[in-house]
N, C-alpha and C positions, 0 to 999 in steps of 0.2 A: 757280410764278409766271414768267411770260413777260415779256420784255423790252418796253418801250414803245417801239414803231417810230415813233410820232407825234412830230414835233419838236416843241420847247417851243414855238415860234409856232403851230403847227396846235392843240396843246392850249388854247393861250389863246384862239384865234379860236373854237373849239368851245365852250368854257367861257363866253367873253363873248356869244356868240350865244343861249345856252341861258339864260342869266341875264338876258339884255336881252327876249328874243322868245319864248322856249319855257317859261315857267313851268308852263303847262297840262300839258306832256309831262312834266315832273319830278313833278308831282303824280300822273299816272297810274302812273310807275314805281313812286313810295312806295306808293300804294294797291294796286297789283297785287301788290306783294312782301308785303302786309299789315303793313308796316313802321311805318305811321304813319296816325292818325285826322286829327289836325290839320295841315294842309299849309301854313300860313300861313308865310310866311318861309322858303322852300325855296331854298338856293342851292347852284349846283355850285361844287365846289371843283377837281375834277380828273377827267381820263379817263385810262384806259390800255387796255393790250391786251384786258384781262378785265372792266373794269367802269368804274363812275363813283363817284365820292365826292360826297356831298351833305350840307350841313350843314342840319340841321333845328331847330326850337326846343329840342328836348332833347338835342341831341347830334351825331353823325355817321353817317351810313349809306353803305354800299356796297352798290350794287345791280349784281350780275353781268349782263354783258352776254349776248345770245342766243348770240352766238359770238365767238370770238376775232376781232379785228380788227387790221389791219396798215397801214391808210392812213387818212387824214382822209376821203376817199371811202366806205371801208367804215364807218368811225364814224358818218358821217351817216346812211348807210343803214340800219345796224342801230338807231340812235336813233330814227329814223322809224318803222320797222318795230316796234319796242316799244311806241312811242306809239299806233300804229294797232291793235295786237293787245290792248293793255291798256286794257280800258275799265273 
């Protein structure tokens, strides 16, 4: 497990943006991981160097990132790539 290089503020900004504007991307992450069929009510709880934590109707899921991140710019880039690639 790697240290989270994202500041608390960066984490909060990413989580807020994902929850307010990017629900479709979170659904894609879950579907691609074959982790859930019913994607109603998905909420991002956190992000760290290796993955994102999502609350789903029946519990919590950790979705690994495509690669380890070290900055908020890298986080955004990886999240966009994952949403684009995982149809």
